[in-house]
C-alpha positions in Angstrom: 34.6 73.0 72.4 36.2 76.6 72.5 40.4 76.4 73.1 41.7 79.0 75.0 44.8 81.0 72.8 47.0 82.0 76.0 49.0 84.4 74.6 51.6 85.9 78.2 54.2 84.2 80.0 54.0 81.9 83.2 55.0 83.2 86.6 57.3 80.8 86.5 59.4 82.0 83.1 58.9 85.2 84.4 61.1 84.4 88.3 63.1 82.2 85.8 64.2 85.5 84.0 64.6 87.3 87.4 66.6 85.5 88.2 69.2 85.1 85.2 69.2 89.0 85.0 69.7 89.2 88.4 73.2 87.2 88.2 74.1 88.6 85.5 74.1 92.2 86.7 76.0 91.0 90.1 79.1 89.5 87.3 78.8 92.9 85.7 79.3 94.9 89.6 82.1 92.6 90.2 84.0 92.9 87.4 82.9 96.7 86.3 84.5 97.2 90.0 87.8 95.0 89.5 88.1 96.9 87.0 88.1 100.3 88.9 90.2 98.9 91.2 92.9 97.6 89.0 92.4 101.2 87.1 93.2 103.2 90.1 96.3 101.2 90.8 97.4 101.6 88.0 97.4 104.9 88.0 99.0 105.4 91.1 101.7 102.9 90.3 101.9 104.9 87.2 102.7 108.6 88.9 105.0 107.9 91.1 107.5 105.9 89.1 106.9 108.9 86.7 108.0 111.2 89.9 110.1 108.2 90.4 112.0 109.0 86.5 112.6 112.1 87.7 114.1 111.9 91.4 116.3 109.6 90.0 118.0 112.3 87.8 118.1 114.5 90.9 120.1 111.7 93.1 122.5 111.7 90.1 123.1 115.9 89.6 123.2 115.9 93.9 126.2 113.2 93.5 127.6 115.0 90.7 127.9 118.0 92.6 129.0 116.5 96.1 131.4 114.4 94.7 133.5 112.2 95.6 133.7 112.1 100.3 131.7 115.0 100.5 131.4 115.9 104.5 127.8 117.0 105.6 128.3 120.0 105.7 128.9 119.5 101.8 125.5 117.3 101.5 123.3 119.5 103.5 124.4 122.4 100.9 124.0 119.9 97.3 120.9 118.9 98.7 119.2 122.0 99.8 120.6 123.7 96.0 119.0 120.6 94.4 116.4 119.5 95.9 115.1 122.4 97.3 116.2 125.8 95.3 116.2 124.2 91.9 113.3 120.9 92.2 111.0 122.9 94.0 110.3 120.5 97.2 110.0 121.4 100.5 110.8 119.7 103.5 108.0 117.3 104.5 107.7 118.3 107.9 104.1 118.2 109.5 102.3 116.8 106.7 99.8 113.5 107.9 100.7 110.4 106.5 100.2 107.3 107.9 103.6 106.1 110.2 104.8 103.8 108.2 106.2 106.4 105.9 109.3 108.5 107.4 108.4 111.7 106.9 111.1 113.0 108.1 113.6 111.9 106.0 111.2 112.6 102.9 110.6 116.1 101.0 107.3 116.6 99.7 106.7 116.6 95.7 104.3 120.0 95.7 102.5 121.6 92.4 105.0 123.6 91.7 107.5 120.3 91.5 105.2 118.9 89.2 104.6 121.4 86.9 108.6 122.0 86.5 108.7 118.2 85.3 106.0 118.2 83.3 103.6 115.9 85.5 101.3 119.2 86.2 98.8 116.0 84.4 98.6 113.8 88.1 95.8 114.5 90.3 95.7 114.8 93.7 92.7 114.2 96.5 91.8 115.7 99.3 95.0 115.0 102.5 96.5 112.8 99.0 100.5 113.7 98.3 103.7 112.4 97.1 106.8 112.1 99.5 110.4 111.7 98.0 113.1 110.1 100.0 116.7 110.7 98.7 119.2 107.8 99.5 122.5 109.5 97.9 124.8 107.3 99.6 122.9 104.6 97.0 121.7 106.7 94.6 118.4 105.5 94.7 115.0 107.2 96.3 111.8 106.0 97.1 108.3 107.6 96.6 105.1 107.5 98.7 102.3 108.0 98.4 100.0 109.4 102.1 96.5 107.8 100.6 98.5 104.7 99.4 96.3 101.6 97.6 95.3 98.9 100.4 97.5 99.7 103.1 101.2 100.2 101.3 102.1 103.2 100.7 105.7 103.6 99.0 106.7 102.1 95.2 108.5 99.3 96.6 105.1 97.9 98.0 102.1 98.7 95.2 104.5 97.4 92.9 105.1 94.1 94.9 101.1 94.4 94.6 98.3 91.9 91.9 95.0 93.1 91.5 
């Protein structure tokens, strides 16, 4: 009697191997997608923090120039000088943005502004803008991004997100 020497893989072993590979690929894709989303959120947060840090200096400068108890005319004059003339910001009127962003009260961070602040490495997608809302009274600034992340557009809201 002759014994056959079968060399090869059985169909069952092949199916099990393919199923294991599909499971591993699914886990890798999910993990990779999660890592990309986290990287996008962190890049946006970092950009907004850099812009906020520069803008806080402007608020301090404006408050110093306004002095104690300035009238509305003085406030408008100083804001124009510090925010528009010196920092190259523009009023954000006419910018397309989500309803939750108070565009009428914001200034647009232009490419000139970013270059002046040394932030020219911040890239913008189509229809993406950074906006600043200054509160001279409380010496604060809120940074908005018109694209946002997961329905959140302000730095305050994005700081509360966890991925």
